[in-house]
C-alpha positions in Angstrom: 0.8 33.2 -8.1 3.3 33.0 -5.3 5.4 30.0 -4.4 8.4 29.4 -2.1 9.1 25.8 -3.1 7.9 23.1 -5.5 4.4 21.8 -4.8 4.3 18.0 -4.8 1.5 17.8 -7.3 3.3 19.9 -9.9 6.0 17.3 -10.4 3.3 14.7 -11.3 1.4 17.1 -13.6 4.6 17.9 -15.5 5.5 14.2 -15.7 2.0 13.5 -17.1 2.5 16.0 -19.8 5.9 14.5 -20.7 4.4 11.0 -20.7 1.8 12.2 -23.2 4.4 13.1 -25.8 7.0 10.4 -25.2 7.0 6.6 -25.8 8.8 3.4 -25.1 11.7 3.3 -22.6 11.8 7.1 -22.3 8.3 7.2 -21.0 9.1 4.3 -18.6 12.1 6.3 -17.2 9.9 9.3 -16.7 7.3 7.4 -14.9 9.8 5.7 -12.6 11.6 8.9 -11.9 8.5 10.9 -11.1 7.6 9.4 -7.6 11.4 9.2 -6.8 11.9 12.9 -7.6 8.7 13.7 -5.9 9.8 11.9 -2.7 13.1 13.8 -2.7 11.2 17.0 -3.0 8.8 16.0 -0.2 11.8 15.2 2.1 13.1 18.7 1.7 9.7 20.4 1.6 9.6 23.2 4.2 6.5 23.2 6.4 6.3 27.0 5.8 6.0 26.4 2.1 2.8 27.9 0.6 1.4 28.3 -2.9 -1.5 30.5 -3.9 -3.1 31.9 -7.0 -6.1 34.1 -7.7 -9.3 32.6 -9.1 -12.2 34.9 -10.0 -10.9 37.5 -7.6 -10.4 35.1 -4.7 -7.1 33.8 -3.5 -6.9 30.0 -3.5 -4.4 28.3 -1.1 -3.1 25.3 -3.1 -0.4 24.2 -0.7 -0.4 24.0 3.1 1.9 21.6 4.9 1.4 19.8 8.3 1.9 16.4 9.7 -1.3 15.0 8.4 -0.8 16.1 4.9 2.8 15.0 4.9 1.9 11.5 6.0 -0.6 11.2 3.1 2.0 12.7 0.8 4.5 9.9 1.7 1.7 7.4 1.3 0.7 8.6 -2.1 4.3 8.7 -3.4 4.8 5.2 -2.2 1.6 4.0 -3.8 2.4 5.8 -7.1 5.8 4.2 -7.2 4.5 0.7 -6.7 1.7 1.2 -9.3 4.2 2.6 -11.8 6.4 -0.4 -11.4 3.4 -2.7 -11.7 2.4 -1.0 -15.0 5.7 -1.2 -16.8 4.8 -4.4 -18.6 2.2 -2.5 -20.7 2.5 0.2 -23.4 -0.7 2.2 -22.9 -0.3 6.0 -23.1 -3.8 6.6 -21.8 -3.2 4.7 -18.6 0.3 6.1 -18.0 -0.8 9.7 -18.4 -4.0 9.2 -16.4 -2.0 7.5 -13.6 0.4 10.3 -13.1 -2.3 13.0 -13.4 -4.4 11.0 -10.9 -1.6 10.8 -8.4 -1.0 14.5 -8.8 -4.6 15.3 -8.1 -4.5 13.1 -4.9 -1.4 14.9 -3.7 -3.0 18.3 -4.5 -6.1 17.4 -2.5 -4.2 16.5 0.7 -2.0 19.5 0.5 -4.8 22.0 -0.4 -5.1 24.7 2.2 -8.7 25.7 1.6 -12.0 24.4 0.2 -11.5 25.9 -3.2 -8.2 24.2 -3.7 -9.7 21.0 -2.4 -12.6 21.3 -4.8 -10.3 21.8 -7.8 -8.4 18.6 -7.1 -11.5 16.8 -5.9 -12.9 17.2 -9.4 -9.6 16.3 -10.9 -9.6 13.0 -9.1 -12.9 12.1 -10.7 -11.9 13.0 -14.3 -8.4 11.5 -14.3 -9.5 8.2 -12.6 -12.3 7.8 -15.1 -9.7 7.2 -17.8 -8.4 4.3 -15.8 -11.8 2.6 -16.2 -12.3 3.7 -19.8 -8.8 2.3 -20.7 -10.3 -1.3 -20.2 -11.8 -0.6 -23.6 -15.0 -2.7 -23.2 -18.6 -1.8 -23.4 -19.1 -2.5 -19.8 -16.2 -0.3 -18.8 -17.7 2.6 -20.8 -21.0 2.2 -19.0 -19.3 1.9 -15.6 -17.3 5.1 -16.4 -20.5 7.0 -17.0 -22.1 5.8 -13.8 -18.8 6.5 -11.9 -18.7 10.1 -13.2 -22.3 10.7 -12.3 -21.6 10.0 -8.6 -18.2 11.6 -8.6 -19.4 14.8 -10.2 -22.4 14.9 -7.8 -19.9 14.7 -5.0 -18.1 17.7 -6.5 -21.3 19.7 -6.9 -22.3 19.0 -3.2 -18.8 20.1 -2.1 -19.0 23.3 -4.1 -22.5 24.0 -2.9 -21.3 23.5 0.7 -18.4 25.9 0.1 -20.8 28.5 -1.4 -23.0 28.1 1.6 -20.0 28.7 3.9 -19.2 31.9 2.1 -22.8 33.0 2.2 -22.7 32.6 6.0 -19.6 34.7 6.1 -17.5 31.8 7.4 -13.9 31.1 6.4 -13.2 28.5 3.8 -10.0 27.2 5.4 -9.8 23.5 6.0 -10.5 23.5 9.7 -12.9 21.2 11.7 -16.6 21.7 11.2 -19.6 21.0 13.4 -22.2 18.9 11.7 -24.8 21.7 11.9 -26.3 23.8 9.2 -26.7 23.3 5.4 -23.1 24.0 4.5 -21.6 21.3 6.8 -24.2 18.7 5.7 -23.5 19.3 2.0 -19.8 18.9 2.6 -20.3 15.9 4.7 -22.4 14.2 2.0 -19.8 15.1 -0.6 -17.1 13.3 1.5 -19.6 10.5 2.1 -19.8 9.7 -1.6 -16.1 9.6 -2.0 -15.7 7.5 1.2 -18.3 5.0 0.3 -20.9 5.6 3.0 -23.8 3.0 3.0 -26.1 3.5 -0.1 -23.5 5.9 -1.6 -20.9 3.1 -1.9 -22.0 1.5 -5.2 -19.5 3.3 -7.4 -16.7 1.3 -5.6 -18.2 -2.1 -6.3 -19.2 -1.0 -9.8 -16.1 0.8 -11.0 -13.2 -1.1 -9.4 -14.0 -4.5 -11.1 -14.5 -2.6 -14.4 -11.1 -0.8 -14.4 -7.8 -2.0 -15.8 -5.4 -4.1 -13.7 -3.3 -1.0 -12.9 -6.3 1.3 -12.6 -7.9 -0.7 -9.8 -4.6 -0.6 -7.8 -4.4 3.2 -8.2 -8.1 3.8 -7.4 -7.9 1.7 -4.3 -5.0 3.9 -3.1 -6.2 7.5 -3.9 -9.9 8.4 -4.1 -11.2 6.8 -0.9 -8.1 7.7 1.1 -8.4 11.4 0.1 -11.9 11.2 1.5 -10.6 9.6 4.7 -8.1 12.5 5.0 -10.8 15.1 4.5 -13.0 13.5 7.1 -10.1 13.4 9.6 -9.4 17.1 9.0 -13.0 18.4 8.8 -15.1 16.1 11.0 -13.0 14.5 13.8 -15.1 13.4 16.7 -18.4 13.6 14.8 -20.4 10.9 16.5 -22.6 10.2 13.4 -19.4 8.7 11.9 -19.3 6.0 14.5 -22.7 4.7 13.4 -21.9 5.1 9.7 -18.5 3.4 10.1 -20.0 0.5 12.0 -22.5 -0.1 9.2 -19.7 0.2 6.6 -17.7 -2.4 8.4 -20.6 -4.8 8.7 -22.8 -4.9 5.6 -20.1 -5.6 2.9 -19.3 -8.9 4.7 -22.5 -10.5 3.5 -22.1 -9.3 -0.1 -18.5 -10.4 -0.2 -19.2 -13.9 0.9 -21.7 -14.6 -1.9 -19.9 -12.6 -4.6 -18.2 -14.5 -7.4 -16.1 -11.8 -9.0 -13.0 -11.7 -6.8 -12.1 -8.1 -7.6 -15.6 -7.1 -6.5 -15.0 -9.1 -3.3 -12.0 -6.9 -2.7 -14.1 -3.8 -3.5 -16.6 -4.8 -0.7 -13.6 -5.5 1.5 -12.4 -2.0 0.7 -15.7 -0.6 2.1 -15.3 -2.8 5.2 -11.8 -1.4 5.9 -13.0 2.1 5.3 -15.6 1.5 8.0 -12.8 0.9 10.6 -11.2 4.2 9.6 -14.5 6.1 9.7 -15.3 4.7 13.2 -11.9 5.9 14.5 -12.4 9.4 13.1 -15.9 9.5 14.7 -14.5 8.5 18.1 -12.1 11.4 17.6 -9.5 10.8 20.4 -5.8 11.0 19.6 -5.5 7.2 19.6 -8.5 6.7 17.4 -7.3 9.3 14.9 -3.9 7.7 14.9 -5.4 4.3 14.4 -7.5 5.5 11.4 -4.7 7.2 9.7 -2.2 4.4 10.2 -4.8 1.9 9.0 -5.4 4.0 5.9 -1.6 3.9 5.3 -1.5 0.1 5.7 -4.7 -0.5 3.8 -3.3 1.2 0.7 -0.4 -1.2 0.8 -2.1 -4.5 1.6 -5.2 -3.8 -0.4 -3.0 -2.7 -3.3 -1.1 -6.0 -3.0 -4.3 -8.0 -3.1 -5.6 -6.0 -6.1 -2.2 -6.5 -7.8 -2.3 -10.3 -7.3 -5.8 -10.4 -8.7 -4.8 -8.1 -11.6 -1.9 -10.5 -12.4 -4.4 -13.4 -12.5 -6.8 -11.4 -14.7 -3.8 -10.5 -17.0 -2.7 -14.1 -17.4 -6.1 -15.8 -17.6 -8.6 -13.2 -18.6 -10.9 -14.5 -15.9 -11.8 -13.2 -12.5 -14.7 -15.3 -11.2 -13.9 -17.7 -8.4 -16.0 -20.3 -10.2 -13.6 -20.2 -13.2 -10.3 -20.2 -11.2 -8.4 -22.5 -8.9 -5.2 -24.5 -8.9 -3.1 -21.5 -10.1 -0.5 -22.0 -7.4 1.1 -24.6 -9.7 2.2 -22.2 -12.3 1.9 -18.8 -10.4 3.6 -19.7 -7.1 5.1 -16.2 -6.5 1.9 -14.4 -7.1 0.2 -16.9 -4.8 2.8 -16.2 -2.0 2.3 -12.4 -2.4 -1.4 -12.8 -2.3 -1.2 -14.8 1.0 1.0 -12.0 2.5 -1.7 -9.5 1.5 -4.4 -11.7 2.9 -2.6 -12.1 6.2 -2.1 -8.4 6.5 -5.8 -7.5 5.9 -6.8 -10.2 8.3 -4.6 -8.5 11.0 -2.3 -11.5 11.7 0.3 -10.6 14.3 3.6 -9.5 12.6 1.6 -8.1 9.6 0.7 -4.5 9.0 -3.1 -4.7 9.6 -2.5 -5.9 13.2 -0.6 -2.8 14.4 -3.3 -0.3 13.1 -6.6 -2.0 13.3 -6.1 -2.9 17.0 -5.6 0.8 17.8 -9.1 1.7 16.6 -10.6 -1.2 18.6 -8.8 -0.3 21.8 -9.8 3.3 21.4 -13.4 2.2 21.1 -13.2 0.3 24.4 -11.4 3.2 26.1 -14.3 5.5 25.2 -17.0 3.0 26.3 -18.2 2.0 22.9 -18.5 -1.6 23.7 -21.2 -2.2 21.0 -18.9 -0.8 18.3 -16.0 -2.9 19.6 -18.2 -6.0 19.2 -19.3 -4.8 15.7 -15.7 -4.4 14.7 -14.8 -7.7 16.2 -17.4 -9.4 14.1 -16.3 -7.4 11.0 -12.7 -8.6 11.7 -13.8 -12.2 11.6 -15.8 -11.5 8.4 -12.9 -9.9 6.6 -10.7 -12.9 7.4 -13.4 -15.1 5.7 -13.8 -13.2 2.5 -10.4 -11.5 2.0 -8.1 -13.5 4.1 -9.3 -17.0 3.0 -11.7 -16.7 0.1 -9.5 -14.6 -2.2 -6.4 -16.8 -2.1 -8.3 -20.1 -1.7 -10.6 -19.8 -4.7 -8.1 -18.1 -6.9 -5.1 -20.3 -6.3 -6.3 -23.5 -4.6 -9.9 -24.9 -4.3 -10.7 -27.1 -7.3 -8.3 -27.5 -10.3 -9.7 -25.3 -13.0 -7.3 -26.8 -15.6 -5.7 -23.4 -16.3 -1.9 -23.3 -16.5 -1.0 -19.7 -17.1 2.5 -18.3 -17.0 3.8 -16.5 -13.8 3.0 -12.8 -13.7 5.3 -10.5 -15.7 8.5 -9.4 -13.9 7.4 -5.7 -13.3 4.2 -7.0 -11.6 6.2 -9.4 -9.4 8.6 -6.6 -8.4 5.7 -4.3 -7.4 4.0 -7.1 -5.4 7.3 -7.9 -3.7 7.7 -4.2 -2.6 4.2 -4.1 -1.2 4.7 -7.5 0.5 7.9 -6.3 2.1 6.1 -3.2 3.4 3.3 -5.3 4.8 5.7 -7.3 6.8 8.0 -4.4 7.7 5.2 -2.2 9.1 3.9 -5.3 11.0 7.3 -6.2 12.6 8.5 -2.6 13.1 5.5 -0.3 13.3 7.3 2.5 15.1 8.5 4.2 12.0 4.9 4.6 10.9 3.8 5.6 14.4 6.4 8.4 14.4 4.7 9.9 11.3 1.2 10.0 12.8 -0.5 13.3 13.6 -0.3 12.7 17.4 2.3 11.2 19.7 1.7 7.4 20.0 1.4 5.8 23.4 0.4 2.4 22.3 2.0 -1.1 22.4 0.5 -3.4 19.8 2.4 -6.5 20.9 1.0 -7.3 24.3 0.0 -10.8 25.3 -3.6 -9.7 25.5 -3.7 -8.2 22.0 -1.9 -11.1 20.4 -3.9 -13.9 22.1 -7.2 -12.2 21.4 -6.4 -11.8 17.7 -5.1 -15.3 17.4 -8.2 -16.8 19.0 -10.4 -14.7 16.6 -8.4 -15.9 13.6 -8.4 -19.5 14.7 -12.1 -19.8 15.3 -12.9 -17.9 12.0 -10.7 -20.4 10.1 -12.4 -23.3 11.9 -15.8 -21.9 11.0 -14.8 -21.6 7.3 -13.4 -25.2 7.3 -16.6 -26.6 8.9 -18.8 -24.7 6.5 -16.9 -26.0 3.6 -16.8 -29.5 5.0 -20.6 -29.7 5.5 -21.2 -27.8 2.2 -22.9 -24.9 4.0 -20.5 -22.2 2.6 -22.0 -20.3 -0.3 -20.6 -21.9 -3.5 -18.9 -19.8 -6.2 -21.5 -19.6 -8.9 -21.9 -17.3 -11.9 -24.5 -14.8 -10.6 -25.5 -11.2 -10.3 -26.0 -9.9 -6.7 -28.4 -7.0 -6.2 -26.9 -4.0 -4.3 -28.2 -0.5 -3.7 -27.3 0.4 -7.2 -30.2 -1.8 -8.4 -32.5 1.1 -7.3 -31.1 3.6 -9.8 -29.9 1.2 -12.5 -33.0 -0.9 -12.8 -35.9 0.2 -10.5 -35.9 4.0 -10.8 -35.7 4.0 -14.7 -38.7 1.6 -14.8 -40.6 3.6 -12.2 -39.9 6.8 -14.2 -41.1 5.3 -17.5 -44.3 3.9 -15.8 -44.9 7.3 -14.1 -44.5 9.1 -17.5 -47.0 6.6 -19.1 -49.5 7.3 -16.3 -48.9 11.0 -16.4 -49.4 11.1 -20.2 -52.7 9.3 -19.7 -53.8 12.1 -17.2 -52.3 14.9 -19.2 -53.9 13.9 -22.6 -57.5 15.0 -21.7 -56.2 18.2 -20.2 -54.2 18.9 -23.3 -57.1 18.2 -25.6 -59.4 20.5 -23.5 -56.7 23.2 -23.5 -56.4 23.0 -27.2 -60.2 23.3 -27.6 -60.3 26.3 -25.3 -57.4 28.0 -27.1 -59.1 27.4 -30.4 -62.3 29.0 -29.1 -60.4 32.0 -27.8 -58.6 32.3 -31.1 -61.9 32.2 -33.0 -63.5 34.8 -30.7 -60.5 37.0 -31.1 -60.7 36.7 -34.9 -64.4 37.5 -34.7 -63.8 40.8 -32.8 -60.3 41.7 -34.0 -60.3 40.2 -37.5 -60.4 42.2 -40.7 -64.2 42.5 -40.5 -64.4 42.6 -36.6 -65.8 45.6 -34.8 -62.5 46.5 -33.1 -60.7 46.5 -36.4 -63.1 49.3 -37.6 -62.1 51.6 -34.7 -58.6 51.4 -33.3 -59.5 53.7 -30.4 -62.1 51.3 -29.1 -59.6 48.4 -29.6 -56.9 50.1 -27.5 -59.4 51.2 -24.8 -60.8 47.7 -24.5 -57.3 46.3 -24.1 -56.5 48.9 -21.4 -59.6 47.9 -19.5 -58.7 44.3 -19.6 -55.2 44.9 -18.3 -56.4 47.2 -15.5 -59.0 44.7 -14.5 -56.4 41.9 -14.3 -54.1 44.1 -12.2 -56.8 44.9 -9.7 -57.9 41.3 -9.5 -54.3 40.2 -8.7 -53.9 42.9 -6.1 -57.2 41.9 -4.5 -56.2 38.3 -4.3 -52.8 39.1 -2.8 -54.4 41.3 -0.1 -57.0 38.7 0.6 -54.3 36.0 1.1 
């Protein structure tokens, strides 16, 4: 192993080990200090820093620094600090250790210099995050963990298969842009697609996020999918297929989110919607589009984390998450309500909030490249996200009908964490140039023009008007206890039943064949005993027996050769 500086992920791995053997205030100090020390190390990290080690005779590049990896490094340190503060109210060793290790794997993935390094941390992300679901300690969480691991491990297998295909073709395994051609590129593309929540591969997000702990959901919304966005931006920029995929991702979750009752699952669908914007920008591939996707990933971690934190606080205080069971909480949780509204304004891209300064870059880039249809798609998706995340989440959780619940305000650590995230949502919206300076390419974009502001305000106004009218005339889907069928229905319900039915049919077909085979084998055995048994003719003369066996073998060999030549 060679190293010229401290790799960012090592600090978190060491801290996770220390958290595993400490308790109480000492563990809290370690957790708070870890992202702070990591950020100081990141500030002084030399771009020339490298870290390698040898694995099975091959050198693995674990650390490679550039502007893209540095931006995600700062993002993940920020998210880790906010999540650590948010979790200080609890005393759960499993969650604390898993959280630090998970953050370390996310940092390792974005600083990896080749595919082998990426693969190691890719699998680490799956394993460490699984404990954040399992820590909920419910039967449903256990089942969700298994389903989550199946898809995450499948993603890792596809990534490894793609890397092996690259090496078989004699191509380098450095993390450089790939053309979406050939088996290797498609395997890697699908691996990234699972992590990023491509359509039909997205169900782990809507399944696992609502099943995780309050802190676990915040961390998972920050790391796994954003690592996939990072990998897509590095490996497949300008891949046109991503434009179509991203457009679908931005659209279809809207309809599920509107009818969903579980508010954390609503946010999970909203996560896929926002990922769609990022994927579209990466697919367009211009400097403005890539900058828009990366800046939106940065902002999404903050405002989506804020929304998940506010819902986590509600779940922590009430034990409920269905919109039909909540309402009227603003009376006793006013601070949480205010922070949730800030997150809702940010994800809805209100001017002066963070979502506005990044989402608009992607839409302008689409128009600049002549993708009018995708611009219209994203415009509709923007209206949809305002409906389900900007209005539905705060409205049904804190307002709507009075549920009669009077819980306490969220614990102080939760409020501090939400306050930090809310501040960043407003700061990045009011002064986006600090974020713009960190982006991979120089930014020549002014978000606050009259055209941009008026267009967005009109969109928000008419979306709010539509919501109000739908509610007034009772046309908006009511919040009812229900189960909505998604693509996961095919492999959680349909495929097992089809498989059982198929096996039943197959057993009916196989049974006669099996009985016939048993009869034939019994006949052959009886014939063999007649000729080779103690009183058989071949038993009396071993020479004849061996000669007969040789004739049979030679005849079989000649027959096989004849059939092969004839073919």
